[in-house]
C-alpha positions as CSV (number, residue, x, y, z in Angstrom):
1,M,0.0,0.0,-0.2
2,R,1.4,3.5,-1.1
3,Y,1.1,6.4,1.4
4,M,1.3,10.1,1.0
5,R,2.6,12.5,3.6
6,I,0.2,15.2,4.3
7,L,0.1,18.2,6.8
8,V,-3.4,19.1,8.2
9,A,-3.7,22.7,9.2
10,D,-6.6,24.1,11.3
11,P,-6.8,27.9,11.0
12,A,-10.3,28.8,12.5
13,K,-11.5,25.3,11.3
14,N,-10.8,26.3,7.6
15,I,-9.0,22.8,7.5
16,T,-6.5,22.7,4.7
17,V,-4.5,19.8,3.8
18,F,-0.9,20.3,2.4
19,V,0.6,17.4,0.4
20,I,4.2,17.3,1.6
21,D,5.5,14.6,-0.9
22,N,6.4,15.7,-4.4
23,V,3.4,15.0,-7.0
24,E,4.1,16.2,-10.4
25,S,1.3,14.7,-12.6
26,S,-1.6,16.9,-13.1
27,A,-3.6,13.8,-13.1
28,E,-2.4,12.5,-9.9
29,R,-2.7,15.8,-8.1
30,A,-6.5,15.9,-9.3
31,A,-7.0,12.4,-8.2
32,L,-5.4,13.1,-4.8
33,V,-7.3,16.2,-4.3
34,R,-10.7,14.5,-4.9
35,A,-9.8,11.8,-2.3
36,I,-8.6,14.0,0.2
37,L,-11.9,16.2,0.0
38,A,-14.0,13.0,0.2
39,E,-12.2,11.8,3.1
40,K,-14.6,12.5,6.0
41,S,-12.0,11.9,8.6
42,L,-10.0,14.8,7.6
43,Q,-12.9,17.4,7.2
44,A,-10.6,19.3,4.5
45,E,-11.9,22.3,3.0
46,Q,-9.0,22.9,0.6
47,V,-5.9,21.3,-0.5
48,G,-2.4,22.6,-1.6
49,F,1.0,21.1,-2.4
50,V,4.3,21.9,-0.7
51,I,7.2,23.0,-2.8
52,P,10.6,23.1,-0.7
53,P,13.0,25.7,-1.7
54,A,15.6,24.9,-4.4
55,G,18.2,27.0,-2.6
56,P,18.9,27.7,1.0
57,A,15.7,28.4,3.1
58,S,15.8,31.8,4.8
59,G,13.6,34.7,5.7
60,S,14.6,36.5,2.9
61,K,13.1,36.7,-0.4
62,E,15.6,34.0,-1.8
63,G,15.0,30.5,-1.3
64,L,11.4,30.4,-0.4
65,W,9.2,27.7,0.5
66,R,6.3,27.5,-2.1
67,L,2.6,26.4,-1.7
68,E,0.5,25.8,-4.9
69,M,-3.3,25.6,-4.0
70,A,-5.1,22.8,-6.0
71,G,-6.9,25.4,-8.0
72,G,-4.2,27.9,-8.4
73,E,-6.0,30.2,-6.2
74,F,-4.7,32.5,-3.4
75,C,-6.1,31.6,0.3
76,G,-5.0,34.0,3.2
77,N,-5.7,31.0,5.8
78,A,-3.5,28.5,3.8
79,A,-0.8,31.2,3.3
80,R,-0.5,32.1,7.2
81,S,-0.8,28.4,8.1
82,F,1.8,27.5,5.5
83,G,4.1,30.4,6.9
84,L,4.0,28.8,10.3
85,Y,5.0,25.2,8.9
86,A,7.9,26.9,6.9
87,A,9.1,28.8,10.0
88,A,9.1,25.4,12.0
89,Q,10.9,23.7,9.0
90,M,13.5,26.4,9.0
91,G,14.1,25.8,12.6
92,L,12.9,29.2,13.6
93,K,11.5,29.4,17.3
94,G,9.1,31.9,19.0
95,K,8.2,34.9,17.0
96,A,9.7,35.2,13.7
97,K,9.0,37.2,10.3
98,L,9.4,35.5,6.9
99,F,8.3,35.1,3.4
100,V,6.7,32.3,1.5
101,S,5.8,31.9,-2.0
102,V,2.0,31.3,-2.5
103,S,-0.1,30.5,-5.8
104,G,-2.3,33.4,-6.6
105,A,-0.1,36.0,-5.4
106,D,2.3,37.8,-7.7
107,G,5.0,38.3,-5.1
108,P,6.3,36.9,-2.1
109,V,3.9,36.9,1.0
110,A,4.9,38.4,4.4
111,V,4.2,36.2,7.2
112,E,4.5,36.6,11.1
113,A,4.5,33.5,12.9
114,D,4.9,32.5,16.6
115,V,6.0,28.7,16.7
116,Q,5.2,26.7,19.3
117,A,6.3,23.0,18.8
118,S,5.5,19.8,20.7
119,A,6.6,16.2,20.2
120,C,3.8,15.6,17.6
121,K,2.1,18.7,16.8
122,Q,3.1,22.3,15.7
123,A,0.7,25.0,17.1
124,G,1.0,28.8,17.3
125,W,-0.2,31.9,15.8
126,A,0.2,33.2,12.6
127,A,-0.6,36.7,10.5
128,A,-0.1,37.0,6.7
129,E,-0.1,40.2,4.7
130,M,-2.7,40.1,2.2
131,P,-2.7,41.3,-1.5
132,K,-4.5,44.6,-1.6
133,P,-7.9,44.8,-3.9
134,L,-7.2,45.1,-7.6
135,T,-10.5,46.7,-8.3
136,P,-11.8,50.3,-6.9
137,E,-13.6,49.9,-3.7
138,T,-16.8,51.4,-5.4
139,E,-17.0,48.2,-7.6
140,T,-20.2,46.6,-7.2
141,I,-22.7,43.9,-8.7
142,Y,-26.5,44.2,-8.5
143,Y,-28.4,41.5,-7.0
144,E,-32.2,41.6,-7.2
145,G,-31.7,45.4,-7.3
146,R,-29.3,45.8,-4.3
147,P,-25.7,46.8,-4.7
148,L,-23.2,44.3,-3.4
149,P,-19.6,45.3,-3.1
150,L,-17.1,43.4,-5.3
151,L,-13.3,43.2,-4.4
152,A,-11.0,41.6,-6.9
153,F,-7.7,40.1,-5.2
154,Q,-4.7,38.2,-6.8
155,G,-6.3,34.6,-7.0
156,I,-9.8,35.2,-5.8
157,T,-12.6,37.7,-6.3
158,Q,-14.7,38.3,-3.2
159,V,-18.3,39.6,-2.8
160,I,-19.8,41.1,0.2
161,A,-23.4,39.9,0.6
162,P,-24.6,41.7,3.6
163,D,-27.8,40.3,5.3
164,L,-28.5,37.8,2.3
165,E,-29.3,34.1,3.4
166,P,-26.2,31.8,3.0
167,K,-27.9,29.3,0.3
168,H,-26.4,27.4,-2.5
169,E,-28.9,28.8,-5.1
170,V,-28.1,32.4,-3.8
171,F,-24.6,31.7,-4.2
172,Y,-24.8,30.5,-7.9
173,L,-26.9,33.4,-8.8
174,I,-24.3,35.9,-7.5
175,K,-21.5,33.7,-9.2
176,Q,-23.2,34.3,-12.5
177,L,-23.4,38.2,-12.0
178,V,-19.8,38.1,-11.1
179,E,-18.9,36.0,-14.3
180,E,-20.8,38.3,-16.4
181,K,-18.9,41.3,-15.0
182,L,-15.4,39.9,-15.2
183,R,-13.1,38.6,-18.0
184,P,-11.3,36.4,-17.7
185,F,-13.0,34.5,-15.1
186,P,-11.3,34.4,-11.7
187,A,-9.6,31.3,-10.4
188,A,-11.9,31.5,-7.3
189,I,-15.1,33.3,-6.2
190,G,-16.0,34.0,-2.6
191,I,-19.2,35.2,-1.3
192,M,-19.2,36.6,2.2
193,F,-22.6,36.4,3.8
194,Y,-22.4,38.8,6.5
195,D,-25.0,39.4,9.1
196,T,-24.7,43.2,9.9
197,A,-26.7,42.9,13.2
198,S,-24.4,40.2,14.9
199,G,-21.2,40.9,12.9
200,F,-21.2,37.1,11.8
201,L,-19.7,35.9,8.6
202,R,-20.5,32.9,6.6
203,P,-18.2,32.3,3.9
204,A,-18.6,30.5,0.8
205,V,-15.9,29.7,-1.9
206,Y,-15.9,28.4,-5.3
207,V,-12.7,27.1,-7.0
208,R,-13.1,26.9,-10.8
209,S,-10.4,24.4,-11.7
210,V,-11.6,21.7,-9.3
211,D,-15.2,22.7,-9.6
212,T,-16.0,22.8,-5.8
213,L,-18.2,25.1,-3.7
214,V,-17.5,24.9,0.0
215,F,-19.2,27.0,2.8
216,E,-16.2,27.2,4.8
217,S,-15.6,27.4,8.4
218,S,-13.6,30.4,8.0
219,C,-12.0,32.5,5.0
220,G,-8.8,34.4,5.3
221,S,-9.1,36.6,2.1
222,G,-12.8,37.0,2.8
223,S,-12.2,38.5,6.2
224,A,-9.4,40.8,4.2
225,A,-12.3,41.9,1.9
226,L,-14.8,42.4,4.7
227,G,-12.3,44.5,6.7
228,V,-11.7,46.7,3.5
229,W,-15.5,47.2,3.3
230,L,-16.0,47.8,7.0
231,S,-13.4,50.4,7.2
232,R,-14.8,52.1,4.0
233,D,-15.3,55.4,6.0
234,V,-11.9,55.5,7.6
235,R,-9.4,57.9,6.2
236,D,-6.3,57.4,8.0
237,G,-4.9,54.9,10.6
238,E,-5.2,51.3,11.4
239,T,-8.6,49.5,12.1
240,N,-9.0,46.1,13.7
241,Y,-11.7,43.6,13.5
242,A,-12.4,40.5,15.3
243,I,-14.3,38.8,12.6
244,A,-16.5,35.8,14.0
245,Q,-17.1,32.8,11.8
246,P,-18.5,29.3,12.1
247,G,-14.8,27.9,12.9
248,G,-13.8,30.7,15.0
249,V,-12.3,34.4,14.9
250,I,-10.0,35.8,12.5
251,E,-8.1,38.9,13.5
252,T,-8.2,41.4,10.6
253,K,-6.4,44.7,10.3
254,V,-6.7,47.4,7.6
255,T,-4.5,50.4,7.3
256,R,-5.5,53.4,5.3
257,K,-3.6,56.7,4.3
258,A,-5.8,59.4,2.7
259,G,-8.6,57.0,2.3
260,A,-6.5,54.2,0.3
261,V,-5.8,50.8,1.7
262,V,-2.0,50.5,2.3
263,R,-1.9,47.3,4.3
264,I,-4.2,44.4,5.3
265,T,-3.1,41.6,7.5
266,I,-5.1,38.5,8.7
267,G,-4.2,36.4,11.9
268,G,-5.0,34.0,14.5
269,A,-4.2,30.6,16.1
270,V,-3.2,27.5,13.9
271,R,-2.7,24.0,14.7
272,L,-0.7,21.8,12.5
273,Y,0.0,18.2,12.5
274,T,1.5,15.7,9.9
275,T,0.0,12.2,8.9
276,D,0.0,9.6,6.2
277,F,-2.9,9.4,3.6
278,S,-3.5,6.1,1.7
279,C,-3.2,6.4,-2.0
280,D,-5.4,3.7,-2.4
281,R,-8.4,6.0,-2.2
282,M,-7.1,8.0,-5.2
283,G,-8.9,5.2,-7.6
284,M,-5.6,5.4,-9.9
């Protein structure tokens, strides 16, 4: 029986499985992703592949650890979890700053990590600096006559849906509106169902290349998008939000200067553990 080494990351229950062993075949990657997402014991919401640095690993912009998400999308929770893993692999202890390479991001992603390792698990806290929106903050789509803010990021487009019921049929109707507006189609579309009275976020994300829609336990890039929207009336300074989601809270910070977004970070607790996954479940 053949096994594949995997790393399970738990950032606010947005369970992300990183495949540690090298998988070059696109067909084998696709089969592995399907098998991992179907494995109920893992409760995985997304999958990525770990590429160790070709040169010396360091906190500089050379020799970066790379994460390739299954759909080529960018995920903030995956980025910060991967940063914590890379920091541990590099032998960093306590609080550290480093850069990692992540699919869907044009440049290195800055991560702040606080590594707390035990014999069988790595846990701690990690925050990632998020790409800034590529579209003007005034960009909207109209759903049943009401404007919904649309923020396109590198690797994913997010729609804020205040006080709409989080249903599959609502998601697909809004997704169609996004696709009618944007060309080429984004690699991933997130719709952030936000209850304005309670401040509770219910994220849903569709990844095109693997044709999956997941109502996620939490969403990093969605938290960033929501933070941008919530801070829309702020002209200068840093605004902090603790965004409650089904899996927990994501700490979001948005810094503005003269009204423009200059920095976004998301952070919070992360737990990691490695295990083996049977390749017999891949059906290949």
